[in-house]
C-alpha positions in Angstrom: 14.3 11.5 -11.6 15.3 13.2 -14.8 12.7 14.8 -16.9 12.7 14.2 -20.7 11.0 17.0 -22.6 10.8 17.6 -26.3 12.8 20.3 -27.9 11.4 23.8 -28.3 11.6 23.4 -32.1 9.6 20.2 -32.1 6.9 21.6 -29.9 6.5 24.7 -32.1 5.5 22.4 -35.0 2.0 22.3 -33.3 -0.4 24.7 -34.9 -1.6 25.7 -31.5 1.8 27.0 -30.5 1.3 30.3 -32.3 -1.8 31.1 -30.2 -1.7 32.6 -26.7 -2.4 29.8 -24.1 -6.0 29.5 -22.8 -4.8 27.9 -19.6 -1.4 28.2 -17.9 -0.4 26.0 -15.0 2.9 26.6 -13.1 4.4 24.6 -10.3 1.1 22.8 -9.3 1.8 20.5 -6.3 -0.7 18.5 -4.2 0.5 16.8 -1.0 -1.6 14.5 1.2 0.0 14.7 4.6 1.8 17.2 6.7 5.1 17.1 4.7 8.6 17.6 6.1 11.8 19.3 4.9 13.0 16.0 3.4 10.1 15.7 0.9 9.5 19.4 0.4 13.1 20.0 -0.7 14.3 16.6 -2.0 17.9 16.2 -2.9 18.5 16.4 -6.7 20.7 13.3 -6.6 18.1 11.0 -5.1 15.2 9.1 -6.7 12.1 11.1 -6.1 9.1 9.0 -4.9 5.5 10.0 -4.4 5.7 8.8 -0.8 8.1 10.4 1.6 10.1 7.8 3.5 10.5 10.2 6.5 7.0 11.5 7.2 4.8 9.2 5.0 3.2 12.1 3.1 2.0 11.4 -0.5 2.9 13.8 -3.2 0.1 13.2 -5.8 1.4 16.0 -8.0 4.8 17.7 -7.7 5.6 21.0 -9.5 3.6 20.4 -12.7 3.8 23.1 -15.3 2.1 23.2 -18.7 0.0 25.3 -21.1 -3.2 24.5 -23.0 -4.1 26.4 -26.1 -7.5 27.2 -27.5 -9.1 24.2 -29.3 -6.3 21.9 -28.3 -6.7 18.4 -26.7 -4.0 17.6 -24.1 -3.7 14.0 -23.1 -2.5 13.0 -19.7 -1.3 9.5 -19.3 0.3 7.3 -16.6 -0.2 4.3 -14.4 -2.7 4.2 -11.5 -1.4 6.5 -8.8 0.6 8.7 -11.1 -1.4 11.8 -10.2 -3.6 12.1 -13.3 -6.9 12.3 -11.6 -5.6 14.5 -8.8 -4.4 16.9 -11.4 -7.8 17.5 -13.0 -9.5 17.6 -9.6 -7.1 20.4 -8.6 -7.9 22.2 -11.9 -11.6 21.9 -11.2 -11.2 22.9 -7.5 -12.4 19.6 -6.2 -9.1 19.4 -4.4 -7.1 22.2 -2.7 -3.6 22.6 -4.1 -0.6 22.6 -1.8 1.1 25.2 -4.1 1.2 26.5 -7.6 -0.4 28.9 -10.0 -3.2 28.6 -12.6 -4.6 31.3 -14.9 -7.2 31.3 -17.7 -7.2 34.1 -20.2 -11.1 34.4 -20.0 -10.8 35.4 -16.3 -9.2 38.7 -15.3 -7.2 38.7 -18.5 -5.2 35.7 -17.3 -3.3 37.8 -14.7 -4.5 36.2 -11.5 -3.8 33.0 -9.7 -7.1 31.1 -9.7 -5.9 28.8 -6.9 -5.9 31.8 -4.5 -9.4 33.0 -5.3 -12.3 32.8 -2.9 -14.7 29.9 -2.8 -17.3 32.2 -4.5 -15.0 33.1 -7.3 -14.0 29.5 -7.8 -17.6 28.6 -8.2 -18.0 31.2 -10.8 -15.0 29.9 -12.8 -16.3 26.3 -12.6 -19.8 27.3 -13.6 -18.9 29.7 -16.4 -15.6 28.6 -17.8 -15.2 24.9 -17.2 -16.9 21.6 -17.7 -16.0 18.3 -16.0 -16.7 14.7 -17.0 -15.9 12.3 -14.2 -14.9 8.6 -14.6 -17.9 7.8 -12.3 -21.1 9.3 -13.6 -22.5 9.4 -10.1 -20.0 12.1 -9.3 -21.1 14.3 -12.2 -24.8 13.7 -12.3 -27.8 13.8 -10.0 -29.1 10.3 -10.7 -32.7 11.1 -9.5 -33.0 14.2 -11.5 -34.1 14.0 -15.2 -31.4 14.3 -17.8 -32.8 17.6 -18.9 -32.9 18.6 -15.2 -29.2 17.9 -14.9 -28.4 20.2 -17.8 -30.8 22.8 -16.3 -28.8 22.7 -13.0 -25.6 23.6 -14.8 -27.3 26.4 -16.7 -28.9 27.8 -13.6 -25.4 27.9 -12.0 -24.1 29.8 -15.0 -26.9 32.4 -14.6 -29.3 31.3 -17.3 -32.9 31.4 -16.0 -35.2 31.4 -19.0 -37.1 28.1 -18.7 -38.0 27.9 -22.4 -34.4 28.6 -23.5 -33.1 26.0 -21.0 -35.5 23.4 -22.2 -34.4 24.1 -25.8 -30.7 24.0 -24.9 -31.2 20.7 -23.1 -33.0 19.2 -26.0 -30.3 20.3 -28.4 -27.4 18.9 -26.3 -29.1 15.6 -25.7 -29.7 15.2 -29.4 -26.0 15.9 -30.0 -25.0 13.1 -27.7 -27.6 10.8 -29.2 -29.9 10.5 -26.2 -33.5 9.9 -27.6 -35.6 13.0 -26.9 -38.5 10.9 -25.5 -36.1 9.9 -22.8 -34.8 13.4 -21.9 -37.0 13.6 -18.8 -35.9 10.2 -17.5 -33.3 10.1 -14.7 -29.8 8.9 -15.7 -30.1 6.0 -13.2 -32.3 4.3 -15.8 -29.6 4.6 -18.4 -26.6 2.4 -19.3 -23.1 3.4 -18.4 -22.4 4.8 -21.9 -25.6 6.8 -21.9 -24.8 8.2 -18.5 -21.4 9.4 -19.8 -23.1 11.0 -22.7 -25.5 12.8 -20.4 -22.5 13.9 -18.4 -20.8 15.3 -21.5 -24.0 17.2 -22.5 -24.2 18.7 -18.9 -20.5 19.7 -19.0 -21.1 21.5 -22.4 -24.3 23.3 -21.3 -22.6 26.6 -20.4 -20.4 26.6 -23.6 -17.2 26.4 -21.6 -13.8 27.1 -23.3 -12.3 24.3 -21.2 -13.5 20.7 -20.7 -11.8 18.3 -18.3 -12.4 14.5 -18.9 -11.2 12.0 -16.4 -11.0 8.3 -17.6 -14.4 8.7 -19.3 -14.2 5.3 -21.1 -13.1 3.1 -18.2 -15.5 0.2 -17.6 -17.4 0.7 -20.9 -17.7 -2.0 -23.5 -15.4 -1.5 -26.5 -18.3 -0.6 -28.9 -19.6 2.0 -26.4 -16.0 3.3 -25.8 -15.7 3.9 -29.6 -19.0 5.9 -29.6 -18.0 8.1 -26.7 -14.6 8.8 -28.2 -16.1 9.7 -31.6 -18.5 12.0 -29.8 -15.7 13.7 -27.9 -13.7 14.2 -31.1 -16.7 15.6 -33.0 -17.5 18.0 -30.2 -13.9 19.3 -30.3 -14.0 19.8 -34.0 -17.4 21.5 -34.1 -17.1 23.7 -30.9 -13.3 24.1 -30.7 -13.4 23.4 -27.0 -10.0 23.0 -25.4 -9.8 19.7 -23.5 -7.6 17.9 -21.0 -8.2 14.1 -21.4 -6.9 11.9 -18.6 -6.5 8.2 -19.4 -4.3 5.2 -18.6 -5.1 3.9 -22.1 -2.7 5.0 -24.8 -5.2 4.0 -27.4 -7.6 6.7 -26.1 -4.7 9.2 -26.0 -3.6 8.3 -29.5 -7.1 8.9 -30.9 -8.0 12.1 -29.1 -5.0 14.2 -28.1 -2.8 16.6 -30.0 -0.1 16.7 -27.3 0.6 14.3 -24.5 2.0 14.6 -21.0 3.3 11.5 -19.3 3.1 11.4 -15.4 4.9 9.1 -13.1 4.8 9.4 -9.3 3.4 12.9 -9.5 6.0 14.1 -11.9 6.0 15.0 -15.6 8.6 12.7 -17.1 7.9 13.5 -20.8 5.7 15.7 -22.9 5.4 16.6 -26.5 3.3 16.0 -29.6 1.3 12.8 -29.3 2.7 11.2 -32.5 6.3 11.9 -31.3 5.6 10.5 -27.8 4.1 7.3 -29.1 6.4 6.7 -32.1 9.7 7.8 -30.5 9.4 7.8 -26.7 12.5 9.2 -24.9 12.0 8.4 -21.2 12.4 4.8 -20.1 9.0 4.9 -18.4 7.3 6.2 -21.6 9.0 3.5 -23.6 7.6 0.9 -21.2 4.1 2.3 -21.6 4.3 2.3 -25.4 5.8 -1.1 -25.6 3.1 -2.5 -23.4 0.5 -1.2 -25.9 2.2 -3.0 -28.8 
């Protein structure tokens, strides 16, 4: 499968391109299965599929490489099974990668491969440098804890122990995401889906991370609730200048939020570039199909 990528000159039009990348990912691959020589070293003249016809292994991600700059929102779009969610799970260490490198400038000057770090070091990176918002709030929240308790859990993990400061931080964050303060001590299980996502966002932001990962955060929400969540994400990005990776199958979400877009199909990047260019002048046939299906 050929890869259609925007020219260097077009990419450099982005205001982020003049900054050093916050996050660098090179050659990220994730395989489910034992693998075999046929799928580990596919012939360049054959159509690459996510499933190996010889051993049955699934390549959820194959040799993905990209940068993320400070304050930038990178959209990741593709159909179900394209590898979008697996990508962010690998970045957040929820999944072990098969191969690849990842570095963050805030950790060891960006000179080490985070995928090779110990479990303890990975926990430190997750707790201090990253926030994650899952599609299913039950994965990101303790539903029987209070909303403020969920935020406190993240702050404890990031080495903040002053109870008064934690309480104040929780109150501030929940106000930001429009959770009524009288309900801050209620468990998220009492809330609607949209409110649960907003509590998840406040928890992810508790430790002031430079990087926020969002996986299909509007799926299953009513349109009016989706709009509120998207407005909240955009306002947070403007105010806090948090770099974000936003995963979605919905090009409308990507259009509203992202500065650059990366299109995945069968675990491969088939096209990437500035979001306006991708949506107005798609080059790869698969991207053209996605864009035309939106129209």
